[in-house]
N, C-alpha and C positions, 0 to 999 in steps of 0.2 A: 391494593397490594399489601401483603403482610410486612411487618418490620424486618423479619428475617430475610425475605426476598429482596428488600431494598439493600440490606447490608451485604448480601451476597453479590448483588449487581455492582455496588460501589467497590468492594474489595477486588472483584474480577477486573473492573475497568481501571483500577489504580496502577499507574506505571511504577510507582515506588510504594513501599510499605506505608499504609495510611494509619494515622494514630486514632485512638479512641476519641479524643477531643475533636478531631476533625470530622469524624463520622457523626458525632453528636451534633455538631454545628450544622451538618447537612440535613439531618433528619428531624431536628428538634421541632420544627413547625408541624410536620406531619404527625409526629408522635403526640403532640398536644392536641391537634385537631381530631385525632382518632380516639381520644380519651372518652370512653362510653359514658362515664359518670359526669363528664362536663366540668369536673373540678380542675382548677388551675394547678399545674405542675411546675415546681421550681426546677432549676437546672440540675440539681443533685438527683431528683427523682427521675428526670429524663435520662440522665447519664446511667443511672442504675438499671433502668429498663433496657437501654441499648446494650449495656454490658451483659445483662442476662440473656438477651436475644442472641448476642454474639457468641456467648458460651454454648448455647444450644446449637448454633450453626456449626461451630467448631466440632462439637460432639457428633453431629450428623455426618460431617465429612470424614470423621475418624473411622467410620464403619468400613469394613473390608470391601463393601460393594462400591466404594469410591476410589478412584485412582488419584484423586486430588485431595489435598489437605489445606487447611488454613493455618498458617504458622505466624508466630510473633517474630518479627525480624526488625532489628534496629529500632525498637520502640514502637513499631506499628504492626499492621496485619497485612498479609498478602497470601495469594494462592500459589501453590507449587505442587509438582508431582511428588508422590510419596517415594521414599528412598527405595522401596522394594521394586519399583517400576523403572528405576533409572536406566537399567540396561536396555530395555526395549525403547525407552524414550531417546536414549543416545543413538541407537541404531536408526531410529526414525529421523533424528536431526541430521545424521550423516547422509541420509537419502535425499534430503531436501536440496533443491537447486540453489545455487548461491544467489545472493541478492543482486538485483539489476543495478548497474551503475551506468548512468547515461550522462553525457555532456549536455550542457544547456542547449546547444544547437540540435542535438539528437532529440532531446525532449520536446523542443519547439516543433521539430519536423513531425514527430510522432503525434503530437497534439493536433496539428493541422490535418494529418491523415485521418485520425480518429473522428474529428468533427466534420470533415469535408468529403469523406470517402464515398465512392472511389474518386481518386484525384491523381493528376499527373505531376511529374517533377517540375515542369515549367509553372504549373499553377501553384505548387508549394513554394517555389522560389519567389514568385510574384507576391505571395502573401507575406513571406518572411523578409523579403527585400534583399536576400543574398542567395547565392547558388547553393542548392541543397543536394546535389548529386552524391557528394561524399558520404553523408550520413545515411543515405538510403541503403547503401551496402551493409552498414553496421546493423541497421534495424532488420534487414532481411536475414543476416547471419544469426541474429538473436531470435529469429522467428516471431518477432512482434508485428511484422507486416508481411504481406505477400502480394504477388501480382494478381490483377483482376482483369486480364485481357488488355485490349488496346482501345483508345478513344477514337471514334469515327470522325477524325479531322485530318487535315493535311499533316503528313509525317507520322500519323498513327502512334502517338506516344503511349508508353505503358501506363496503365492505371494501377494504383496501389490501394489496398484496404488493410484494415487491422485483422488480426487472427484470433483464434481461440486461445492461443498462448497469451496474447495481450489481455484478454478478459481474465484469464487465470491469474496472471501476474498482478493485475490491478484490482482483483476482487470484485469484478463486475458480472452481473447476470447477462447483460447485453449492453450495447453502446447506448441504449436509451437511458441507462443509469448514470451516464457521464454528467458531471455538474455543468452548469452554464459556463460559457466562455469567460464571463466576468469572474466567476468563482474560481475557475481553473487558473486564470492569470494571477489572481490574488494568492493562490496557493503556491504557484511557482515563484512569485516575487518574495513571499515570506521565506520559502525554503532556501533560496539562493542568497537572501539577505544574511542568513546565518552561515553561509558558505557550504554547509553540508548538512543533510538531514541525518538524524541519529539512526543507526542501524541496530537491528536486534543483536543481543550479545551472545546468542546461541545457547543460553542457559535453559533450564527447564521451568523457570518461574513463568507464570502466566500474566499477561498484561496486554494492553493495546499499544503497539509500537507506532510511532509517528510515521505517517506516510503521506504521500501526495494523494491522498489516502483514499478519500473516497476514491480517489483516483489512483491513488497513486503509488504506491510502491516506494521502494527506497531509491532515492536519487542522490547522486553525489557528483560534484564537479571533478572532471578528470584532471590529472596533474600535468599532462603534456601541454606545452604552449600551443595556443590556437592562433594560427595565421589565417586560416580560412577553413570552411567546413570540409573542403576537399582534402586539405593537408591533414586535418584532424583525423579523419576516418581512413586516410590512406588510399583513396581512389576517387576518381572524378567521372567515372563512366557508369552508365546504367547497365545493370546486369542483363545479358541477353535472354530473350524468351525462348523456351525450348522449341527446337525445330526451325529456328531462324539462323541464317548465316551470321557469323561474327564479323564485325567490320574489319576489312583488311584481308579476309579470306576469299578465295575465288569460289564462285559457285561452280559445280560440276557442269561440264559441257553437255549440251543437249545431245 
């Protein structure tokens, strides 16, 4: 990989403007290793090569064929959209769906469904150790899960599975890309340890925003007091399946 390609990748991935010294520190070993002459390079020479490559990269992005530019911001470098494209980028940003905000019970329930699908509410509740009827309604409303028929057991409980919207929201090709349960639990623990995951600021600068990521999306604790999952989500009943009578309604006489 060329030095310019490495610099491009680093600047793109940086969440905040990255300084020249930081970049030099990251690529120093590879720059020295790629020295065709095999001569030892001191820190000043490496920094000079990195600066030259960075200037070439900035010039490349300055061409009219690019909608992105590399700018110096607050003593560092970062990528952003060019001013002449701000109108179309702003329109695009307005068209985006708002970030998903899920309570911890809802996130736990969604995780169980994603890993165990198709699964019933009693099975979800058994895994979580608490009643999960309430959060099911919220996940259905947000189109993150859907019904998948009924299980062929006594009572024929409804089965639930994840949706295409779930894959889109969490940036997954399919459920096979989900991390292991251990990795997922670690991500959830880390995110809620800091009380709330950082959300994107809606600006036009490019970067990798934190997410439960591989999995995950933007998750935040809800501010309402949590007495139980049912109270949190405002309901405790499973949604009826199309074509079935709702409890309490009389079936038409034969």
